[in-house]
N, C-alpha and C positions, 0 to 999 in steps of 0.2 A: 395513462398516468404511470410513471415509473415508481415502483415500490423499493424502498431502501431498508435493508435489514442488516443488523450487526450480530455476529456470533463470536464470542470470546473463546479462542481455541488455545489448547496446549498449556504447558506449565507456566508460561509468562502471560497468559490471558491476552493473547494478541487478537485484536479485532480484525475479523474477516468480514468484508462487506459484500452482500449480494444485492445487486441491482436487477430488478426483474420487471417485465411487462406482463401482467396477468392476462391481458387480451391475446397476446401472441404465444405465451408460454416460453419466451426467450429470456435469457439473463446473461449477466457478466459477473465475474468475481474479482474483487480487489483483495490481494494478500491472503490466499488460503494457507493458514498457519498449520502448526503441528497438531497431531491428533485430530484429524479433520472429520471424524465420523459423524458428528452432528451436522456439519455442513453437507456432507455427502448424502445424508438422509434427507436433508431439506431440498436438495436439488434433484431428487430422484426423478421428478416429472418435469424438469425444466431443461430446455435446450440451451446449454451454456455456449455462448459465442466466443468468449475469450477470457483469459486470466490476465489481469493487469497487476503488475508488481510495482509498489512504491519504492522498494529497494530489496536487496537480496540477503538480508540477515536471516539466519536459519529459522527464527521463530515466525517469519513472514512467508516462508517458502515450503514449509514442511509438508503441505498437502498438494503441492504443485503436480508432482508426477502422477499420483494416484488419480487426481481429478482430470488431468489432461488425457490420460489413457482411457478413463471411464467415459468422458464426454467428447473426445476427439477434437478438442479446442486448442487454438494457438496460445502461446505465452508471449507477453510483451514486457521488455525491461530496457532500461537505459544501457547503452553500450559500455559505459564505464564499469558496469558490474555484470556484464554478460558472462564472464568466465567465473564469477562467483557461484553460479548455479551448479557448475560441474566440479567445484573445488571446496571441500568441506573445511579446509583451513581458512579460505577467504570468507566463506559465508558464516564462519564462527562455530559451526556445529561440532567440529572436532575439539574445540576449546572447552566445551561444556559437556563432557561425556555423561555426567550425572543427569542431564536433561533428556538424553536420548542418543540414538545411534547417529553416526555421521550422515549428513544429508547430501545426496548427489542427484541431480536431475539432468535430463537431456538439455541441450542448449535451447534458448528461447527462439521462437520463429521470427519475431519482429523486434526492432529497436525503437526506443522512445527518444524524443529529443525536445528541447525547448521550443515552445510555440506550435508544436504539432497538434492537429485536431483529429481526434478519433471519432468515428460515428458508429454507434451500436444502439440497438433498441429504438431506432428512430430519433435519437438525440445525440448531441455533440459533447465530447469531453475535451477540454483544452489541457495540454500538458505543460507544466512548469517544471523546469529543472531547478530543484531546491536542495543543493548539496550542503554538507556541514555535518549532519549525523553520519552520512556516508557519501562517497563521491558521486554516486549515481542516483541519489534520492530524487524522486519526482513527486509532484502533487497533481491531482486530477480535479479539474473544475467542471462541474455540470450545473448550469444555471447558478443557483445560489448554494450549491453543495460542494464543499472542498474535501477531498480525500487526501490527507497530507502525510500519511505514514507516521514516522517518528520525528518529524520536524517541529511541530507545534502541538502542545498539549494544553489542557485547561490549567492555567496558572503555572505552566512549566514549559520546558523545551526539551528537545532530544539530547541524549548524552553524546559527548564528543570524544570520549576517551577510548573508543574502539579504533582499530586500524582504519585509516582514511578519514577519520573524523577531524573537524576543525571548528573551534568555537566562533572565530571571527567569520568564517564562511557561513556558518549556520545563521548567525545574526544578520548577515547580509541577505540571505535567502528570505528570512522572515520579514525584515524591515523593508527590503528593496523590492520584494515581489508580493508576499502574502498580505502585508499590511497596506498594499495599494488597492486591495479588493474592498468591496463595500462592507460597511459595518454589519449588515444582516447576513452575510455569508456564513453558513453553518460549517464548522470544522469537524470532520470525522477523523479522529486521530487513530494511530496504530495501537494505542492502549488507553484505557480509561474512558471517561464520559466525553460527549461532544461539547462543543463550545461555539463561540462566534468570533469573527474577526474583530468586531467592535469591542467586545468584552476583553479580549486579550490585549488589544492595543491600549486600552485604558488601565488594565489591572495586572497584566503579567509582569512579575517582578524581575524576570530574567532578560527582558528585552528593552 
């Protein structure tokens, strides 16, 4: 049975998600954000198989390099944002010096793409390319659990005023892909509380 835990990290309270299998001691991390000390402490005795990134904004990648080196695990990101990891201007960290130092990581080991199926911890995660908040935003679906980054929030949607953002593209991603999922699919967003596809389809005022 896969255990899902959320840790809010850094100055923007970015949700990092730890998926782990207590029986094997293995896990994966989705979006290790800034100030990752709490996450690092939590994974001290877990064999991390991979870091999956929903997108490469600075608040979602702040812990990438420290955890990758600590655990010797690969990083996955969509090709459209591959160079954002190595470029603090593109990932936005140089734009907000009051929140921390510029963030630069080594390149990712693997690329993500629409329809790709990843297998970790004995389960499959399907990749959806869901741009709009950023060009390379992706969402990961494991059974009835959707890790959507900054695309869809409880009663809100991701901002589109950052470089590469586009409101029409974001709405296409939500309405054309995420809202095709079952009502009971739980959405684990990049910030704030979880929600469900059915609740957002019926109540989200932005979509």
